[in-house]
C-alpha positions as CSV (number, residue, x, y, z in Angstrom):
1,M,0.0,0.0,0.0
2,S,1.1,3.6,-0.3
3,S,0.6,6.3,2.1
4,E,-1.9,9.1,2.4
5,P,-0.7,12.7,1.8
6,S,0.0,13.6,5.4
7,T,2.8,11.1,5.0
8,H,4.3,10.1,1.7
9,T,1.8,10.4,-1.1
10,P,-1.0,12.6,-2.5
11,S,-3.8,10.1,-1.8
12,V,-6.3,11.8,0.6
13,P,-9.7,10.9,1.9
14,S,-12.2,13.5,3.0
15,A,-11.7,15.3,6.2
16,L,-14.8,16.9,7.7
17,E,-14.9,14.7,9.6
18,T,-15.0,11.0,9.6
19,D,-11.8,10.5,7.6
20,T,-13.7,7.9,5.6
21,R,-11.3,5.2,4.7
22,V,-12.1,1.8,3.2
23,C,-12.9,0.4,6.6
24,A,-14.6,3.3,8.4
25,D,-16.7,1.1,10.7
26,A,-18.4,2.3,13.9
27,S,-15.4,1.4,16.1
28,E,-13.4,4.2,14.5
29,R,-15.9,6.8,15.5
30,P,-15.9,8.7,18.8
31,G,-17.3,6.5,21.6
32,R,-19.9,8.2,23.7
33,V,-17.9,7.8,26.9
34,L,-14.7,9.0,25.4
35,K,-16.2,11.9,23.6
36,A,-18.1,13.0,26.8
37,Y,-14.9,12.9,28.7
38,L,-13.0,14.9,26.2
39,L,-15.7,17.6,25.9
40,Q,-15.6,18.0,29.7
41,N,-11.9,18.0,30.1
42,A,-10.3,19.3,26.9
43,P,-11.2,22.8,25.9
44,E,-9.2,22.4,22.7
45,Y,-11.3,19.5,21.7
46,R,-14.6,21.4,22.5
47,V,-13.5,24.1,20.1
48,L,-12.7,21.5,17.4
49,D,-15.9,19.6,17.9
50,A,-17.9,22.8,17.4
51,L,-16.0,23.7,14.2
52,R,-16.7,20.2,12.9
53,Q,-20.4,20.6,13.4
54,K,-20.2,23.9,11.6
55,G,-18.3,22.3,8.7
56,W,-20.8,19.5,8.3
57,E,-23.5,22.2,7.7
58,N,-21.5,23.8,4.9
59,K,-21.6,22.4,1.3
60,A,-18.5,24.4,0.4
61,G,-16.6,21.8,2.4
62,D,-17.8,19.1,0.1
63,V,-16.5,20.9,-2.9
64,F,-13.1,21.6,-1.3
65,F,-12.4,18.0,-0.3
66,A,-13.9,16.5,-3.4
67,K,-11.3,18.6,-5.3
68,Q,-8.6,17.3,-3.1
69,R,-9.6,13.7,-3.7
70,Q,-9.8,14.2,-7.4
71,Q,-6.3,15.8,-7.4
72,A,-4.9,12.9,-5.3
73,D,-6.4,10.1,-7.4
74,H,-5.3,11.6,-10.7
75,A,-2.0,13.2,-9.7
76,D,0.3,14.2,-12.6
77,E,4.0,14.1,-12.3
78,K,4.2,17.8,-11.2
79,T,1.7,17.1,-8.4
80,V,3.6,14.0,-7.2
81,H,6.8,16.1,-7.1
82,F,5.0,18.7,-5.1
83,F,3.9,16.2,-2.5
84,Y,7.2,14.5,-2.5
85,K,8.9,17.8,-1.6
86,M,6.2,18.5,0.9
87,M,6.7,15.2,2.7
88,K,10.4,15.9,3.1
89,G,9.5,19.2,4.7
90,I,7.0,17.5,7.1
91,A,9.7,14.9,8.0
92,S,12.1,17.7,8.8
93,D,9.5,19.4,10.9
94,M,8.7,16.2,12.8
95,N,12.4,15.7,13.6
96,R,12.8,19.2,14.9
97,A,9.7,18.8,17.1
98,T,10.4,15.2,18.4
99,G,13.9,14.1,17.4
100,A,12.2,11.0,16.0
101,L,14.2,10.6,12.8
102,R,17.7,10.8,14.2
103,V,19.1,7.4,15.2
104,H,21.9,7.1,17.8
105,V,24.0,4.0,17.0
106,K,27.4,3.3,18.5
107,W,30.3,3.2,16.0
108,P,30.8,1.2,13.8
109,G,27.1,0.3,13.7
110,R,24.8,1.6,11.0
111,A,21.3,3.0,11.5
112,Q,18.8,0.6,10.2
113,I,15.5,2.0,8.8
114,L,12.3,0.2,7.7
115,D,9.6,1.9,5.7
116,F,6.5,-0.1,4.8
117,C,4.9,2.3,2.4
118,A,7.8,4.3,1.1
119,A,6.9,5.8,-2.3
120,P,7.5,8.4,-3.4
121,G,10.2,8.4,-0.7
122,G,10.1,11.8,1.1
123,F,10.2,10.5,4.6
124,L,12.7,7.8,4.0
125,E,15.1,10.1,2.0
126,T,15.0,12.6,4.8
127,A,15.7,10.0,7.5
128,M,18.6,8.6,5.5
129,A,20.1,12.1,5.1
130,M,19.9,12.6,8.9
131,N,21.7,9.4,9.7
132,A,25.2,9.0,8.1
133,R,25.9,5.5,6.8
134,A,22.3,4.5,7.3
135,E,20.9,1.4,5.6
136,A,17.2,1.0,4.8
137,M,14.6,-1.4,3.6
138,G,11.4,-0.1,1.9
139,F,8.2,-1.5,0.3
140,S,5.5,0.2,-1.6
141,L,2.4,-0.8,-3.6
142,P,3.3,-1.4,-7.2
143,P,2.1,1.3,-9.6
144,T,0.5,-1.4,-11.7
145,Q,-1.9,-2.0,-8.7
146,G,-2.6,1.7,-8.1
147,G,0.5,2.6,-6.1
148,H,3.0,5.4,-6.6
149,K,6.5,5.4,-8.2
150,I,9.5,5.6,-5.9
151,M,11.2,9.0,-6.6
152,M,14.0,9.1,-4.0
153,P,17.5,8.0,-5.1
154,L,17.9,4.4,-4.0
155,G,21.5,3.3,-4.2
156,P,23.2,0.3,-2.7
157,V,22.3,1.1,0.9
158,V,18.5,1.0,0.2
159,T,16.8,-2.3,-0.4
160,F,13.5,-1.5,-2.1
161,K,10.7,-3.7,-3.4
162,Y,7.3,-3.0,-4.9
163,A,4.9,-5.2,-3.0
164,D,1.5,-5.3,-1.4
165,V,2.6,-5.7,2.2
166,T,-0.8,-7.0,3.3
167,M,0.1,-10.2,1.3
168,F,3.2,-10.9,3.4
169,A,1.8,-14.1,4.9
170,G,5.3,-15.5,5.6
171,D,6.2,-12.4,7.7
172,M,2.9,-12.7,9.5
173,G,3.6,-16.3,10.4
174,F,0.8,-17.9,8.3
175,T,1.8,-20.1,5.3
176,D,-1.0,-22.6,5.3
177,I,-3.2,-20.8,2.8
178,P,-6.7,-22.3,2.1
179,R,-6.8,-23.6,-1.4
180,D,-10.2,-22.0,-2.0
181,H,-9.1,-18.5,-1.0
182,P,-9.7,-16.0,-3.8
183,E,-6.1,-14.9,-3.7
184,A,-4.4,-18.2,-2.8
185,E,-1.7,-17.8,-5.3
186,S,-0.9,-14.2,-4.5
187,F,0.5,-14.5,-0.9
188,D,4.2,-14.1,-0.3
189,L,5.0,-17.2,1.8
190,V,8.7,-16.5,2.2
191,P,9.5,-13.8,4.8
192,N,10.7,-10.5,3.3
193,I,12.5,-9.6,6.5
194,Q,14.9,-12.1,8.0
195,G,13.8,-13.2,11.4
196,E,16.7,-11.7,13.4
197,R,17.0,-8.4,11.5
198,R,16.2,-5.4,13.6
199,F,15.6,-1.7,12.7
200,H,16.2,1.4,14.8
201,L,13.5,3.4,13.0
202,V,10.3,2.0,11.5
203,F,7.7,4.0,9.5
204,C,4.1,2.6,9.7
205,D,2.2,5.2,7.8
206,G,0.6,3.4,4.9
207,Q,-3.0,4.2,4.0
208,V,-5.5,2.4,1.8
209,L,-5.6,3.9,-1.6
210,R,-8.8,4.4,-3.5
211,T,-6.8,3.6,-6.7
212,H,-5.6,0.2,-5.4
213,V,-7.0,-2.6,-7.5
214,R,-7.9,-5.4,-5.0
215,A,-10.1,-8.4,-4.5
216,A,-13.7,-7.7,-3.5
217,Y,-13.5,-9.5,-0.1
218,R,-10.9,-7.0,1.0
219,E,-12.9,-3.8,0.5
220,Q,-14.5,-3.5,4.0
221,W,-11.5,-4.8,5.9
222,E,-8.5,-3.4,4.0
223,A,-7.6,-0.7,6.5
224,R,-7.5,-3.2,9.3
225,R,-5.4,-5.6,7.3
226,L,-2.9,-2.9,6.4
227,S,-2.7,-1.5,9.9
228,A,-2.2,-4.9,11.4
229,T,0.5,-5.9,8.9
230,Q,2.6,-2.8,9.5
231,L,2.2,-2.8,13.3
232,A,2.9,-6.5,13.7
233,I,5.9,-6.8,11.5
234,G,7.2,-3.4,12.5
235,L,7.1,-4.0,16.3
236,E,8.5,-7.5,15.8
237,H,11.5,-6.1,14.0
238,V,12.1,-2.9,15.8
239,S,15.3,-2.9,17.9
240,L,15.2,-2.7,21.7
241,G,14.9,1.0,22.5
242,G,14.0,1.8,18.9
243,T,11.4,4.2,17.4
244,M,8.2,3.7,15.4
245,V,6.4,6.5,13.6
246,V,2.7,5.5,13.1
247,L,0.1,7.5,11.2
248,L,-3.2,7.7,13.0
249,H,-6.6,9.5,12.6
250,K,-9.1,11.0,15.0
251,L,-7.7,11.3,18.4
252,D,-11.3,11.0,19.7
253,A,-11.8,7.5,18.1
254,V,-11.8,4.7,20.6
255,D,-9.6,2.4,18.4
256,T,-7.1,5.2,18.0
257,V,-6.9,5.8,21.8
258,R,-6.6,2.1,22.5
259,L,-3.7,1.8,20.1
260,I,-1.9,4.7,21.7
261,Y,-2.6,3.1,25.1
262,T,-1.2,-0.2,23.9
263,F,2.1,1.4,22.9
264,S,2.3,3.5,26.1
265,R,2.7,0.3,28.1
266,F,6.0,-0.5,26.5
267,S,7.3,2.8,25.0
268,T,7.4,6.6,25.4
269,I,4.7,8.4,23.4
270,Q,4.8,11.7,21.6
271,L,2.2,13.0,19.2
272,F,3.0,15.3,16.2
273,K,0.7,17.1,13.7
274,P,2.3,19.0,10.9
275,T,1.1,22.6,10.4
276,R,2.5,23.1,6.9
277,A,0.1,20.7,5.2
278,H,-3.2,18.8,5.9
279,A,-3.7,20.6,9.2
280,K,-7.4,20.7,8.5
281,R,-7.6,16.9,8.6
282,S,-7.7,14.7,11.7
283,S,-4.5,12.8,10.8
284,F,-1.5,12.9,13.1
285,Y,1.6,10.9,14.0
286,M,2.3,8.8,17.0
287,I,6.0,8.7,17.8
288,A,6.8,5.7,20.0
289,T,10.4,5.9,21.3
290,N,12.5,3.7,23.6
291,I,10.3,0.7,22.6
292,Q,10.8,-2.3,24.9
293,S,10.3,-4.6,22.0
294,T,11.2,-7.7,24.0
295,S,8.6,-7.2,26.7
296,P,5.7,-9.6,27.2
297,L,3.3,-6.7,26.5
298,A,5.0,-6.0,23.1
299,R,4.9,-9.6,22.2
300,E,1.2,-9.8,23.1
301,A,0.5,-6.8,20.9
302,V,2.3,-8.4,17.9
303,D,0.3,-11.7,18.4
304,S,-2.9,-9.7,18.6
305,W,-2.3,-7.8,15.3
306,K,-1.2,-11.1,13.6
307,Q,-4.5,-12.7,14.6
308,M,-6.4,-9.6,13.4
309,W,-4.7,-10.0,10.0
310,R,-5.5,-13.7,9.9
311,V,-9.2,-13.3,10.6
312,M,-9.6,-10.3,8.2
313,T,-7.8,-12.2,5.5
314,F,-9.1,-15.8,5.9
315,G,-12.1,-15.6,8.2
316,S,-15.8,-15.7,7.4
317,D,-17.8,-12.4,7.4
318,E,-19.2,-13.3,10.8
319,E,-15.7,-13.9,12.2
320,R,-14.4,-10.6,10.8
321,V,-17.3,-8.6,12.3
322,K,-16.8,-10.3,15.6
323,K,-13.0,-9.7,15.6
324,A,-13.5,-6.0,14.5
325,W,-15.8,-5.4,17.6
326,E,-13.6,-7.2,20.1
327,D,-12.6,-4.9,22.9
328,H,-9.2,-5.4,24.3
329,M,-10.2,-2.9,27.0
330,D,-13.6,-1.5,28.0
331,E,-14.1,2.1,26.9
332,Q,-15.0,3.2,30.4
333,V,-11.9,1.6,31.9
334,L,-9.8,3.1,29.0
335,V,-11.1,6.6,29.9
336,E,-10.5,6.1,33.6
337,Q,-6.9,4.8,33.1
338,F,-5.8,6.8,30.1
339,G,-8.1,9.8,29.7
340,P,-5.8,12.3,31.4
341,Q,-2.9,11.3,29.2
342,V,-5.0,11.6,26.1
343,V,-6.0,15.1,27.1
344,R,-2.4,16.0,27.7
345,L,-1.2,14.5,24.4
346,G,-4.0,15.8,22.3
347,R,-4.1,19.5,23.2
348,D,-1.7,20.6,20.4
349,I,-3.3,18.1,17.9
350,W,-6.8,19.4,18.4
351,D,-5.6,23.0,18.5
352,I,-3.7,22.9,15.3
353,Q,-6.7,21.3,13.4
354,A,-9.2,23.7,15.0
355,R,-7.1,26.8,14.0
356,A,-6.7,25.4,10.4
357,L,-10.4,24.7,10.1
358,E,-11.4,28.1,11.4
359,K,-9.3,29.8,8.7
360,A,-10.5,27.5,5.9
361,P,-12.2,29.3,3.0
362,F,-15.1,26.9,3.0
363,M,-15.8,27.7,6.7
364,Q,-16.3,31.3,5.8
365,A,-18.8,30.5,3.1
366,G,-22.5,30.9,3.8
367,Q,-24.2,27.9,5.4
368,N,-26.5,26.9,2.6
369,G,-27.8,23.4,3.3
370,H,-26.3,20.3,4.9
371,R,-23.2,18.5,3.7
372,K,-23.6,15.0,2.2
373,T,-22.5,12.1,4.3
374,G,-22.0,9.6,1.4
């Protein structure tokens, strides 16, 4: 898969404000308990929520984001170059704010970087430039399947492969593929990453592309398959004390908060939202540093994501729905245990988005009817 524009590529879903991806099921929406807590305890979130409601009542927003989607899905070479350059700028901003992209390795070791959805390569190229003698491995959805071309210079220190990472069955530990599966011959049964290889920095920011040509059974569940693949393989292969950069959406979505909570149990968490591009959207980055990748909690998370991928790939519709709604932690308990941290982490994220929405041209337009929800 290739990334959405807040990371590497110009593929962008709508933004006001469900961030509708291929798998925009109810569990990705704000939970009642979580939203009530945020409205009561986070003034920045209250402002953003009010602006969202205003945006939904303005048809000009539909036109704005429809134009963005059209541009993303039919990007010409000039547009791709623009986004490529923009992503390098965002990567530099992220490093200035969090220090996430600079790896500290004792001589004569080399920084090892893994990027699951690299094309066109803005993030990876920036990270390589910040780490002398770094080596990298990158994957990206083939252009023939709707992905984007790699534009960064590769060279001998970058191992790059066009591939649909959601088909990495060998890396996910499942090689017994049912013969009647609609894509039985398409899975990559040989692991693409050697079992003992470890990376100091891992990018998990791939997004489902509307242009991706894929089997019908995958449509509803593709976002979960892609997320589970990146997280499982990434955490399994990140070095002890390493860093993962994960693209997320909607800090008021229960699934998003659960994921951040999961990482907080074995790493140090920072959140970053770029201001130079896509500030109006709900996307942001989780930066997990000092990851204790050998801890039982980390291994438990890897196993959980691998099982998610297995069910979403090989399970029945009933099994997929059940798995999608499984709660690893009750929402009320999540709020009680992690609510204050979410408020602390989310203040800047919500404030940046609210300020951008408030200044958006479509928010200034007259409110003439309701926005469509399709």
